[in-house]
N, C-alpha and C positions, 0 to 999 in steps of 0.2 A: 504494500500500500504506500502511496506517495502523496505528499502535500507540497505544493509549489508556491505557497503564499508568502510574500515578502512583507512581514509586519513592520519592518523598519521604515518602509517608504511612507511618505506623507500622502494624505488624501489630497484630491484636487482642491478642495476647499482650503485646506491648511496652507497650501502653497501660495494662496492669494489673501492671506489673513490681513496683511498690511493695508492694501487698498480697501478692503472691506471695512476695516476699522476707521480709516480716514473718511470714507463715505458715510458711515454711521454718525460720526461726530458732526460732519458738515450738514447733513440732512436734519439731524436732531435740533441743532441750533436754529436753522431756518424754519423748521416746522412750527416752533413756538412763535416766530415772527408772523407767519401766515395765519395762525389761529387768532392771535391778537388783532391783526388787521382785519381779518374776516368778520370778527365780532363787531369791531368799531364801524366798518363800512357796511355791515349787514348784507354781505355778499355770499349767496349759496355757492356760486362757482368757486370763489376763493376758499370757502370753508370745505367744500368737497375736495378741492385740491390739497388742502391742509390735512384732511382726513386720509386721503390717499398717501400723502407724505408720512403721516403717522404710521400707516401700515408698512411703509418703507423702513422707517426707523425700528419698529417692532420686529419686522422680518429680518433686518440686518442684525439686530441684537440677538435674535434667536439663532441666526446663522453663525454668528461669532461664538455663542455659547455652545452650539453643537460641535463646532470645530475644536473648541477648547476641551470639551469633555472627551471627544474622540481621541485627542492627543494624550490625555491623562489616563485613559482607560487601561485596565490590567487584563490579563488573560485568565485570572482566577475564575471569574464567573462569565465574562464576556469573551468567549473564545474567538470571536470575529472582531473584537474591539467594539467601539460604539459608533462606527461609521454610519449606521442607519439613522442616527440622530439628524444627520443632514437632510435625509429624505423626510423625516417627520417635520423638520422645520419648514421644508418646502411645502408640505401639505398644509401646515398651519398658516403659512403665508396665503395660500390659495383660499382658505376659509375666511381669513380676514378680509381679503379683497372682495369676496362675495358679499360679506356683510356691509362693507363701505358702499359698494355699488347699489345694493338694495336700499340702504338708508338714503342715498342721494336721490334715487328715483322717487322714493316716497315723499321726501321733503320738497322736491321739485313739483310734484303733483299738487301739494298744498299751496305752493306759491303761485301757481297758474291762476288760481281762483282769487287770490288776494295778494298781489305783488307789493312788497314793502319798498320804501325808498332805499336806493342803493347809491353809495358814494363811489364814483368812478375813478377819481384821481388816485387815491391811495391803493385801490385795487390794481391799477395799471403799474404803479411803481413797484409794488411787492411782487406782482406776477413776472415782471421783467427780471427782477433779482432772482426769483424762484427758478426761472428758466436757466439763468446762468449757473445756479447751484446744481440743478439737475444735470446739466451738460457736463459739469466737472465730475459728478458722481457716476454718470453714464460712462465716461472715459475710464474711470477707476475700475469699474466692474466688468468692462467689456471682455477682456481676455479671459478672466476667470469663469465667465458664464459659458464659455465653450467647453469647459472641462467638468463643471460641477452642477448638478441639478439644483442644489441648494443656492449656489451663486446665480444660476439662471433665474431662479425665482426672484431674487433680489434685483437682478438686472432688468427683468420684465417689469417689475414694479416701478423702477426708476424711469424706464423707457415710457411707460404709460403716463407717469407723472410729468415727464418732459412734454409730452403731447398735450396733457391737461393744462400745463402752464401756458402753452401757445393758445389754447382755447380761451383761457381766462384773459389773456392779453387782448385777443380779438373782441371778447365781450366787453372789456373795459373801454376800448376805443369806440365801439359802436354805441355803448351806453353814454359816453361822453358827447358824442356827436348827435345822437338822436333822442336821448332821454327815454328810450324804450326799456322799461324795467323787466319785461318778459324775456329779454335776451339772457339775463343772468341765470334763471332756472333752465333755460334751453341748453346753455353750455354745461350746466350741472348734469343734465340728463345725458348729454353727449359723452361726458367723461365717464359716467356710470356705465353706459352701453359699450364704451370702448374697453373697459376693464373686463367685462364678463367673458368673452370668448377666450382671451388669453389666459384668464384665470382657470377656465375649464380645462384647457390643454395642460397647464402646469399641474393641476390637481390629478388629472388622469394619469400623467407620467408617474407621479409620486405613488398613487394607489397601485399601479401596475408593479412597481418595484416592491412595495410592501406586501403584496400577495404572492411574491416570488414567482411571477410569470417569467417565462423565457424572454430575453430581449426581442422586441418586435422585428428587428432587422435580421435576426438569426433564423436560419432554416434548420430546425431541429432534426428533421428527417435526413438532411444532407450530412449533418454531423454524425448521426448514427451510422449512415451508410459508409462514410469515410473511415470511421473507426473499425467497422466490420470488415472493411477491405484490406486492413493492414495484414501483412504476411504473418501467418500463424494464428490469427484470430478466427475463432469459429462462431462466436456469439457475443452480442453486446446487450446488456440489460441494466435496469436501474439507472438509466441515463437521466440526469437532471442538470439543467442549466438555469441560473438565475443571476440577478444583479444585486450585489451587496450594497454598493452606493455608486455614485457617478464614476464611470470609467473603470469599474471593478467588477468584471464578470467572473462568475464562479461556476465550476462544473464538477460533477461526481459521476462515476460510472463503474460498472463491473465488466471486465473484459475476459471472456473465456477463451483459452488457447489450447492448441493440441498438446498432448503430453510430450514432454521432451523439448519443447520450443524454448528458446532463450527468453525468459520473461523480462530480463533487463532490457533487451533490445526492443521488445514490444512496448514496454513502459516508456522508453525514451522516444520512440516513434510517435506514440499516442500523445505525449505531452507536447512534442514539437508540432504535430498536426494541429492541435487545439490552439496553441499560441500563435503559430505563423499564419494559419489559414482562417481562423475564426476569432482571433484576438482574445482568447480566454487564457489569461496568464496563470490563474490559480485553478489547478485541477487535482482532485483526489481520485486516484484510480486504483481499483482492486483487480489484480490479475490472477485468474484462477485456472488451473488445469482442467481440461474437460472431464476428467474422471473424478473431480471433486464433488462431493455430495453435501447437501445441507444449506446451499445458498439459493433460496427461492426468489424468483423475480417478483418484486412487490408491485402492487397496482394502485397504491394510494398516493 
């Protein structure tokens, strides 16, 4: 039996902890500014953008906490470490975003019937500053989002908030020029609707990993066939492939071989096949002679 997991390597999230922390501090400070200005100016668009930024801050905080805990984990009880905390953080981010979107849509519906007075000038100033802050955070998180689902969640939140800031700027300009108070809740609705589909995709990815489904891009039948075609292999059973966390695919399988075959060679070929052709770096493989008894193929 062989394990090929490199516990010493950092997770994708841990490699980008510095930029994540910088974005967390930057957005946290400005979120407070947006909340205060939104309350003073009575702007739903600005408050919705601040609420979205709050989820950015909470999401980034959870992402940092997940990375920190994963780095500190021991193998005594968590034999795979705590890498899955990054996926749980991504799922929590998705749930928060859903909550913000639903609140904004509800509040906008109330304002359509009775639109309050909205102060355009402070909204415009803060929205422009918010756009600048989001662009900086966007740049900080962009590289890490390609490697970690946890960071992808934070990146999508900042991306959505960046577009939200543009919407608030447009609303503030139109409000200043026309005095149409209904523009503010319309932009709020737009921000809410923009959040929802991206949130759904993020949540779906996280759930897929948590239920230990095989990676969607992986052809499990092709993996089975490739292992079965190795010289000396007569049967492959109990094949399982799942994702531990972002960019960490894991596999286990039983390989039955002809009696007298060099099991070391079979093991080396199987590990190389999984790593080189299917990007599965960690594989636990049990090599069994065909006359071995007592190893039943499980179907759960």
